Residue frames relative to the residue before (quaternion, step in Angstrom):
aa qw qx qy qz dx dy dz
M 1.0000 0.0000 0.0000 0.0000 0.00 0.00 0.00
I 0.3151 -0.7511 0.5549 0.1694 3.55 -0.91 0.94
T 0.0053 -0.7891 0.6131 -0.0372 3.56 -0.76 1.11
I 0.6942 -0.4671 0.3391 0.4299 3.54 -1.28 0.14
M 0.6689 0.5186 -0.2934 0.4444 3.59 1.16 -0.56
N 0.7994 0.2916 -0.1496 0.5035 3.63 1.08 -0.53
R 0.5612 0.6176 -0.3865 0.3929 3.59 1.17 0.36
K 0.1372 -0.7489 0.6408 0.0984 3.51 -1.34 0.43
T 0.4576 -0.6900 0.4968 0.2600 3.55 -1.08 0.75
V 0.1590 -0.7882 0.5883 0.0855 3.58 -0.83 1.00
Y 0.7947 0.0630 -0.0653 0.6002 3.60 1.21 -0.27
L 0.0784 0.7430 -0.6624 0.0553 3.52 -1.12 0.84
G 0.4000 0.7115 -0.4926 0.3020 3.56 -0.46 1.18
T 0.5206 -0.6527 0.4688 0.2884 3.53 -1.36 -0.10
D 0.5264 0.6436 -0.4013 0.3844 3.60 1.28 0.07
M 0.3155 -0.7852 0.5040 0.1728 3.58 -0.33 1.27
K 0.6254 0.5435 -0.3442 0.4417 3.60 1.02 -0.72
K 0.6704 0.4764 -0.2977 0.4847 3.60 0.91 -0.89
F 0.5943 0.5672 -0.3461 0.4531 3.59 1.05 -0.77
S 0.6799 0.4898 -0.2756 0.4711 3.57 0.90 -0.99
Q 0.6479 0.5183 -0.3190 0.4581 3.60 0.96 -0.84
I 0.6530 0.5121 -0.3159 0.4600 3.58 0.96 -0.82
L 0.6484 0.5090 -0.3230 0.4649 3.59 0.94 -0.84
D 0.6432 0.5199 -0.3166 0.4646 3.60 1.00 -0.83
T 0.6632 0.5088 -0.2996 0.4599 3.59 0.95 -0.89
L 0.6658 0.4923 -0.3040 0.4711 3.59 0.90 -0.89
S 0.6488 0.5170 -0.3172 0.4595 3.59 0.97 -0.83
A 0.6733 0.5016 -0.2950 0.4561 3.58 0.90 -0.93
S 0.7112 0.4401 -0.2518 0.4869 3.58 1.12 -0.62
G 0.4876 -0.6940 0.4148 0.3294 3.58 1.26 -0.04
I 0.4572 0.6619 -0.4668 0.3674 3.59 1.17 0.48
P 0.3658 -0.7338 0.5242 0.2302 3.59 -0.65 1.07
Y 0.0075 -0.8020 0.5964 -0.0327 3.56 -1.06 0.74
K 0.1621 -0.7088 0.6679 0.1589 3.49 -1.42 0.18
Y 0.0855 -0.7981 0.5927 0.0674 3.54 -1.17 0.45
K 0.1850 -0.7519 0.6238 0.1064 3.50 -1.34 0.41
V 0.1233 -0.7565 0.6390 0.0643 3.55 -0.98 0.91
S 0.0705 0.8048 -0.5842 0.0775 3.55 -0.73 1.04
N 0.2532 -0.7272 0.6158 0.1668 3.49 -1.30 0.39
P 0.4982 -0.6874 0.4358 0.2989 3.60 -0.71 1.01
M 0.6539 0.5080 -0.3158 0.4634 3.57 1.16 -0.51
G 0.3214 -0.7835 0.4811 0.2266 3.59 1.26 -0.22
K 0.8420 -0.1451 0.1145 0.5068 3.56 -0.95 -0.85
W 0.5891 0.6043 -0.3746 0.3840 3.60 1.13 -0.42
S 0.6959 0.4499 -0.2912 0.4780 3.60 1.15 -0.35
A 0.3835 0.7375 -0.4769 0.2856 3.58 1.25 0.19
P 0.6019 -0.5484 0.4172 0.4036 3.59 -1.15 0.55
G 0.7668 0.3269 -0.2585 0.4882 3.54 -0.96 0.86
A 0.6135 0.5516 -0.3534 0.4409 3.59 1.25 -0.08
G 0.2433 0.8282 -0.4795 0.1583 3.58 1.23 0.38
V 0.6423 0.5192 -0.3348 0.4537 3.57 0.97 -0.79
I 0.6716 0.4775 -0.2946 0.4839 3.57 0.89 -0.94
R 0.6368 0.5467 -0.3284 0.4333 3.56 0.93 -0.91
S 0.7094 0.4527 -0.2789 0.4627 3.57 0.82 -0.95
Q 0.6512 0.5158 -0.3254 0.4516 3.59 1.07 -0.60
T 0.7572 0.3740 -0.2056 0.4944 3.59 1.04 -0.69
G 0.4721 -0.6853 0.4437 0.3324 3.60 1.21 -0.10
G 0.3160 0.8159 -0.4395 0.2034 3.58 1.14 0.55
L 0.4801 0.6746 -0.4529 0.3305 3.58 1.14 0.24
G 0.5414 -0.6275 0.4122 0.3784 3.57 1.17 -0.12
L 0.7482 -0.3812 0.2859 0.4616 3.55 -1.29 -0.26
N 0.8532 0.1276 -0.1165 0.4921 3.56 -1.10 0.77
G 0.6195 -0.5905 0.3404 0.3895 3.61 1.12 0.53
K 0.5051 0.6379 -0.4341 0.3866 3.61 1.23 0.27
P 0.5334 -0.6239 0.4524 0.3486 3.60 -1.05 0.67
V 0.4758 -0.6526 0.5124 0.2918 3.55 -1.17 0.65
P 0.3726 -0.7580 0.4840 0.2289 3.65 -0.65 1.04
D 0.5791 -0.5530 0.4651 0.3776 3.53 -1.29 0.39
T 0.2853 -0.7229 0.6031 0.1797 3.54 -1.24 0.58
Y 0.1785 -0.7860 0.5887 0.0616 3.55 -0.88 1.05
E 0.0037 -0.7827 0.6222 -0.0169 3.57 -0.96 0.92
I 0.1188 -0.7911 0.5995 0.0265 3.56 -0.86 1.06
Y 0.1429 -0.7918 0.5927 0.0370 3.54 -0.93 1.02
V 0.0684 -0.7436 0.6609 0.0747 3.53 -1.26 0.58
H 0.6230 -0.5033 0.4253 0.4215 3.55 -1.29 0.27
R 0.5744 -0.6270 0.3908 0.3524 3.59 -0.93 0.80
D 0.6117 0.5491 -0.3542 0.4460 3.61 1.15 -0.50
D 0.7102 0.4240 -0.2425 0.5071 3.61 1.19 -0.52
Y 0.4141 0.7600 -0.4360 0.2464 3.59 1.28 -0.15
D 0.6848 0.4810 -0.2995 0.4583 3.61 0.83 -0.91
K 0.6478 0.5110 -0.3154 0.4687 3.58 0.97 -0.84
A 0.6580 0.4999 -0.3047 0.4736 3.58 0.96 -0.88
G 0.6421 0.5319 -0.3200 0.4499 3.57 0.96 -0.83
Y 0.6405 0.5249 -0.3147 0.4638 3.56 1.01 -0.84
L 0.6865 0.4841 -0.2832 0.4628 3.59 0.92 -0.90
L 0.7275 0.4597 -0.2457 0.4463 3.57 0.98 -0.83
R 0.5085 0.6552 -0.4228 0.3652 3.59 1.19 -0.25
N 0.7168 0.4616 -0.2531 0.4572 3.58 1.07 -0.64
L 0.4904 0.6630 -0.4421 0.3528 3.62 1.21 0.09
């Protein structure tokens, strides 16, 4: 079981395609994982929050939306194996 005390991050980024490839690779190799998807804007970037977003400037730099952040965790005992598999992606 992966908990906050025994996990290590194998990916942290904003690329959804790479996130998906990593999940597929870990699944195919039988390595258990957990992931978290977050948005730096939190609840302010939710659909329908356009009025709040425009009032607070929540679109980020240059008026572009802030991308989601993807983080993938594996058990620390599987970290080296996962790292080896993911180096070739």
